[in-house]
N, C-alpha and C positions, 0 to 999 in steps of 0.2 A: 558170060566169064571171061572173056576178053577184057572188057570193061573193069570189072575187078579187080584182075590181074594188074590193071595201069595205076589204077589207084594204090593199090599197094605198094608199088613200087614207088611211087612219087613219094610218100609217106617214108620209106624206107630212105629215101635221100633227104629229104626235111631232117631228119632225123639225124643224120649221122653227120649234116652240116652243123645241125646245134651243137651237138654234141663235142664239135670240132672246135667251134666259136667258144663256147664256155670252159671249154679247155685249155683254148689260147692266154699267153700272158698279158696281152693287149687288154683282152676282156677283164680279165682280174686286177690290172691296174684301174680300168674304168672304174669296175664296180667298187675296188676301194675307195677310190678318190668321193664317189657317190656316197658311201658309208661316212665319210668324214666330214663333206659338207651337211649330211645330214644330221650329226654331232654338232658339228660347228654351230648351224641352224636353231637347233636345241637349244643350245647355250644362249645361242645370242637372245633368243627368244624368251629363256628363264630369265635374261640379263634386265632386256627391256620389260618386262614385267615388275621385276625387283625396281628400276628407275621409276616407273608409273606408280609403284605401290608409294616408292617415296614421296613421288611428288604429290601422290594424292594423302598422303599420310601430313604434308607440311600445307598442303590447301584446307585440309580438314581443322587443322589445329589453328591455323589463321583465322578461321570461321569461329573455332570457338574463343581465341582469345578477343576476336570482335565484339563478342556478344557480352563475354566478362569484364571487357575494357566498357563497354557503356556504362553496365551496372557498377561497376567501378569508380567511374569518372562522376556520374548522378551522385553517389556516396559523397564522394570528396566534395562535390561543388553545393551538395543539399544545405550546406549551412547548419545540418541538424549535429549537435555534439554525439558523438558515438560512446555507447558505454563499451567497458572494457572487453568482454567478450566481442561484440561486433568488431571492435578494433582491432583484435588482435587475429580476428577470422579475416578482415579486410589484409592484414599485413600478410598472413599468410597464403592468400590469395594471388596479390602482387608477386609474391615472391616465387609461387608456383608458374605465373606466367612469364616472368622473367626466367625460370629456369628452362622453362618449352623455348620460349624463343632463342636461347642459347643452342640448347640442342637442334633446333631447323637451320640455325645459321651453320652449323657443324656439319649438315645432310647437304646443306644447299653447297657448299663450300667443296665438300668433296666430289657433288655431281660437276661443278664448274671444272674442277682439276681432271676430271678423267676423260683424257683427247679421243675417246670412241664417240664421243656427243658433242659435237660442236657445230649443229645448225644452227642459223641464224634464229630459226623460231625456237628451240630447243634454248639460247643462249638468252634469248628476250625473256622467255618463262620465268628464267631462274632471274636475272636482273630486276624483274617486277618484284619478285616473291622476296628479294635481299631488299629491295627499296621499301618494303612495307614492314619488313622485320626490323630494320633500323628504325623507323618512325614510330615501331612498338616498342621500341628498346626505349626512347625516348620518352615516350609517354609515362611509362612502368618507372624507369628512374626518375620522374618528376613525382608521379603518386608515390614513391617510396621517400623521396624528399618532404612531400608533404606532411605522411604520416609520421616521419620521425619529429618533423618541427611540431607537427600537434604533440607527439608523446614529450618532447621537450618543454613546451608551451604549457601541458597538462602536468608534470613534474613541477614547473615553477609555481602553479596554481595551487598545486596541494602543498606545495612546502608555504606558500605565503598563505594560506588558509589555516596551518598548523600554525604558523608563527604567530598569526593573529589568534586563533583560539585560544592560543596559550596567553597573548597578551590582554585576551578578555579575560580570563578567567584569572590572571590575576589581577587584574584591574575590578574583577568580582569582589577576590580576596581583601585587595586594598579598602575597596568602598565600605564591607561588610566590617572588616576593624577600624575605618574610620568611623565606621555609622557607633561601632562599639565603643569607641574613646569618646565619640561625643554624646554618647548618652550617661558614660559614666564622667567624662567632663561637665554635665547638665546638672548632675545628681551631687557631685562635691560644690559645684557652685553653688546649687538652689542651696546644699547644707551649708556652705560656708557663708550665703546670703541669709541662711536663717539664724545662725551662729552671730553673725555680726550685726541684726538685725532685734536679737532678741535680748530683753534687760526682766529684769525681777524686782519688785518693789515691795515692800512689806510697810505698814500703818497700823502699829501696836502699842500699847501703854508701856512704860519702862520694864514691867515686870514681865511683860510677856516676850520682850525683845530678849531679856536676860534669861528667859526660860529654852528659847530658841537658840541660845549660843549666840547670837547677833551681838549686842553687850554683853561685856564680862561682869563680874558680879560688882565690882569695883567700880563699874559703869562707864569705863575706856572703851569706845567703838572702836572697833577694829576695820574701819572701812576700806581702805585702801588694801588692806591683806584680807580680806574675808576668805576664810578656809570652808573648805567643805564640813569642816566640826560644825557648824552652822544649819540647823535642820531647813534642806532646802523645800520641803514642804511647807513651811511657816510663809514663805515668798509667793507672790504671785507673779505669773510669766507673760510678760507684754512682748509686742512687736511695736517696738520704737516710730516705725513709721506710721501706723494707724491710732497709736495713743498719744494724745497731745495733753489729757486733760486727767486728773486723777480725783473722781471724790473723796473726801477725807472722813466725811458723814462726823466731825467733829468741829466743835467751837476753837481748839486750841491744838497747836501741833507746831512742830520745829522739825525743820529737815536735818538728820546729824551724818549721813554723807556727804563727800565731797564732790560740789558741781558748783562750776564758776557763776559768779554772781551776773543777775543780768540775763540769765540764760531762762529762769522762770520766775512765776511769782504765786504767791499764797493769797489767795482771794476769797471773800465771802460771796456763796450763792444768795438767794433771794430770800431761803431759809437761815440765813447768817450760819451756814455749813462751810467750813475751809474747802477750797478747789485749790489744787497746785496744776498749774497752767505751764507747760512748757512751751516756751517761746523760740527756742534754739536747739532744735533735738540733738543737733552732730556736736555741738561745744557741751549740752548737757551731758552727755551719755559720753563723751569725750575719756573721761579719766576712771571712772566706773560703771559697771552695768548693773549694779546693786543701789537702788535708791532705799532709802530706811528714813522711816520717817516715827517719831516718838509724840503718841498722841497723850493728851490730859483726860 
């Protein structure tokens, strides 16, 4: 019983002392400082988490940029001409990487200017990231320049091809026109050549010549001025390049049309039938292309 009384008395004293301490001003001040430190510590922890989250984001971003960079560099150096869709996609990728690099640079600069984080290890890490981002910036700028140059070259090539296509179309049109003109000229030349080398002759008695209106009834021959009143069907059409002799099948005949002397002869064949032989066709047919021979 005595022992229990002692324990109760000790407990009462401790409780009294504790109550006095907790109610003292000094205790309250200490407790307030402890609470403030806890809040500060929690805030600093959150800030550190934010800093490391930023660093991790930049690190992951750099990793992605490295992978994309390798693909873009390989495509740019492959020497293979990219089609329009792939080229536009590549330009879009390069721009996206450039925008990401600019964003990461801003985040790192913000961390550099924060005086709360100035340890040498932290600064070294930031400098390393900055250096790599600068290198990536140079590479991306070079890729953009290459793409712009290729676009410019492609535009020039496209314009050159369009110009060449137009020139080819013009040449084809010219060739077609020239071909048609040449064919037309050939036909004209052929017609003119045929006319120039076409002559007509008639060999008949006087009465038939009059009936064909080659001779007038008075017997006057209109050689130099033969009109189309003469029956054309009465004449025989010949090519003066091929016909040098004409068999008259008569023993007597005379040439009524005007042809220079010495350009032809009237000779008898083996049957004593007359044959007109033209020795100089050009001169013979020079004055008239109508040969009129009166037979007896």
